KOLMILUM-794747 format. One line per field, with one value per residue: residue number from 0; residue in one letter; x, y, z of N, C-alpha, C in turn. Coordinates in steps of 0.2 Angstrom, whole numbers. Example, Ala and Ser with C-alpha at 12.3 -4.5 7.8 and 13.67 -1.06 7.14 Angstrom:
num [0 1] $
residuo [A S] $
n_east [66 64] $
n_north [-28 -11] $
n_up [39 35] $
ca_east [62 68] $
ca_north [-22 -5] $
ca_up [39 36] $
c_east [66 64] $
c_north [-16 0] $
c_up [39 39] $
! end
This chain:
num [0 1 2 3 4 5 6 7 8 9 10 11 12 13 14 15 16 17 18 19 20 21 22 23 24 25 26 27 28 29 30 31 32 33 34 35 36 37 38 39 40 41 42 43 44 45 46 47 48 49 50 51 52 53 54 55 56 57 58 59 60 61 62 63 64 65 66 67 68 69 70 71 72 73 74 75 76 77 78 79 80 81 82 83 84 85 86 87 88 89 90 91 92 93 94 95 96 97 98 99 100 101 102 103 104 105 106 107 108 109 110 111 112 113 114 115 116 117 118 119 120 121 122 123 124 125] $
residuo [M V V D V A E I V L T W R P F T K F L D A W A A F D G I P C V Y V Q T D K Q K R P I R V G K A S M G L R K R Y W G G T G Y A M A A A M H D S G N F I F V A A V P E T M C A E V E E E L I W Q L G E T L Q Y N I Q G K A K R L P S H V E L K H E G D S P A F G] $
n_east [500 482 468 452 440 425 413 402 386 379 363 356 343 334 326 315 307 307 299 294 305 308 296 298 310 306 311 321 338 349 360 363 364 362 359 364 353 360 363 375 385 381 381 381 375 368 356 355 343 333 325 314 316 327 326 315 298 295 309 309 299 303 314 310 302 313 318 308 302 315 322 332 340 338 347 345 352 349 357 367 362 374 383 381 388 402 400 396 406 416 410 410 425 428 421 425 431 420 409 400 392 396 406 414 426 434 446 456 458 449 452 446 435 428 421 415 401 392 376 360 351 362 369 380 394 411] $
n_north [382 377 385 383 387 391 390 400 402 414 419 429 440 453 470 484 490 492 488 476 469 467 462 448 444 442 438 428 426 438 444 460 472 488 497 508 515 508 497 496 494 502 502 490 479 469 457 450 443 444 456 464 463 470 483 488 494 512 514 505 511 523 519 513 525 532 525 526 527 530 522 515 499 485 472 455 442 426 420 409 412 413 416 429 441 439 436 449 457 452 455 470 473 467 475 488 504 508 507 520 523 514 514 508 494 494 499 490 474 460 444 431 418 414 411 416 414 420 420 419 434 446 460 473 468 472] $
n_up [417 414 409 410 396 392 379 374 367 359 355 347 347 338 343 340 349 365 376 370 369 383 389 381 388 401 417 412 411 404 391 383 370 365 350 336 322 312 317 323 339 354 366 379 391 405 413 423 431 420 409 414 428 429 424 432 433 432 426 415 406 405 397 386 382 378 367 359 342 337 329 333 339 351 354 361 371 377 392 403 420 430 421 416 420 416 403 399 403 394 380 381 382 370 360 365 362 353 360 366 377 388 402 410 409 398 398 405 403 409 418 405 404 395 376 364 353 340 336 325 321 323 331 324 322 324] $
ca_east [493 478 462 445 436 418 411 394 383 373 358 353 335 333 319 315 303 310 294 293 312 306 291 302 316 305 314 327 344 352 365 359 367 359 363 360 350 363 365 382 383 384 380 381 372 367 350 354 336 328 324 310 319 334 322 308 293 296 314 307 295 308 319 305 301 320 319 302 302 322 326 339 339 341 349 345 353 349 364 366 362 380 387 381 393 408 400 395 412 420 407 413 431 428 418 429 430 413 403 399 388 399 413 420 428 437 453 460 456 449 453 441 435 422 423 409 400 386 370 355 351 366 372 384 400 417] $
ca_north [382 376 388 381 392 390 392 404 403 420 418 437 443 460 472 489 492 489 484 470 464 467 455 442 442 443 433 425 430 438 451 464 477 493 499 513 513 504 490 496 494 509 500 483 477 461 458 442 441 445 463 466 465 475 488 489 500 518 514 502 514 528 515 512 530 535 521 527 530 531 518 511 492 482 464 452 434 422 417 406 418 412 420 434 446 437 437 456 460 450 459 476 473 467 481 493 511 509 509 526 522 510 518 503 489 495 501 484 468 457 437 429 411 413 412 419 413 424 417 424 440 449 467 474 467 473] $
ca_up [420 410 411 405 393 391 373 375 360 359 349 346 345 339 344 340 355 371 380 367 373 391 389 379 392 408 420 407 412 397 389 377 366 362 345 332 317 308 322 327 345 356 374 382 398 407 417 427 432 416 409 418 435 428 421 434 433 428 422 411 404 402 392 380 378 375 360 354 335 337 324 336 340 356 353 367 369 385 394 410 425 432 415 414 422 413 396 399 401 387 374 383 380 362 357 366 361 350 365 368 383 393 404 414 407 392 398 407 401 415 415 404 404 388 370 363 347 338 330 324 318 327 330 318 327 320] $
c_east [487 472 457 443 430 415 403 392 377 368 354 346 334 326 319 309 306 306 292 299 310 301 294 307 314 307 319 333 347 357 362 364 362 363 360 357 353 365 371 381 387 383 379 378 371 360 350 347 331 327 319 311 323 330 315 304 295 302 312 303 301 313 315 303 307 320 313 304 310 325 331 336 341 340 348 347 353 357 363 366 370 385 389 386 399 406 399 401 417 416 410 421 432 427 422 427 422 408 403 396 390 405 416 420 432 443 457 457 455 450 447 441 430 424 416 408 392 381 364 354 355 367 378 390 406 415] $
c_north [382 380 386 387 389 394 394 405 409 420 425 437 450 463 480 494 490 486 478 465 463 462 448 439 443 436 428 429 431 443 454 471 482 496 506 511 508 498 490 497 500 508 492 482 470 463 449 438 443 454 467 467 470 483 488 494 507 518 510 506 520 524 515 519 533 530 523 530 531 528 513 502 490 474 461 445 432 421 414 412 417 416 427 440 445 439 445 459 458 455 466 476 472 473 487 501 512 509 515 528 518 514 512 497 487 497 495 478 462 448 435 422 408 415 412 419 417 420 420 431 445 457 466 473 468 477] $
c_up [415 413 406 402 390 385 375 368 362 354 350 344 344 340 342 345 361 376 377 370 380 392 387 384 400 411 416 408 405 397 384 375 363 356 341 327 312 310 323 335 349 364 376 388 398 412 419 429 427 415 412 424 434 427 423 434 429 424 415 404 401 396 385 378 375 368 355 348 333 330 326 338 348 355 359 367 377 386 402 415 428 428 413 413 417 405 393 396 395 382 376 381 373 359 358 364 357 354 368 376 389 395 407 410 400 391 400 405 407 413 412 404 398 382 367 354 345 333 329 321 323 325 325 321 322 313] $
! end
C-alpha cells in the first residue's frame, strides 16, 4: 500500500510579544510553537482560522500578559487550513516529552501523511 506524503515547508517567524504574532497571523491558518528563552519548544498549537480567532478577546490579552517581559518566544508558521491539525500532531509527536504543556499526542503516533521542512528563524528543534 502506497501512502502519499506531502512535504510541508514551515517558514517560522519568531515573536517576543504575543499581540505582534496575533496581528501578523490574523486570519492566516498557522501552527505555532511556544518556547522558553533559549528557544526550546515547550508547547505546540494550531490556529486553523488564525491566531486572532483562536485567542479571541480576553484570551488573547491573557496570553499577551503571560508572555510580558518573560523573554519567551512564540514561533508561528503559516499552514494550509486543511493541514493544520496534521502538522500540529506531527510536531507534537516529533518533539515528544520536551513539550511540557502538551498533554495529548505524545504517547501514540497517529498516521502521518506529512514530512516537515523548517525554514526561517525556527525554534531550537532537537
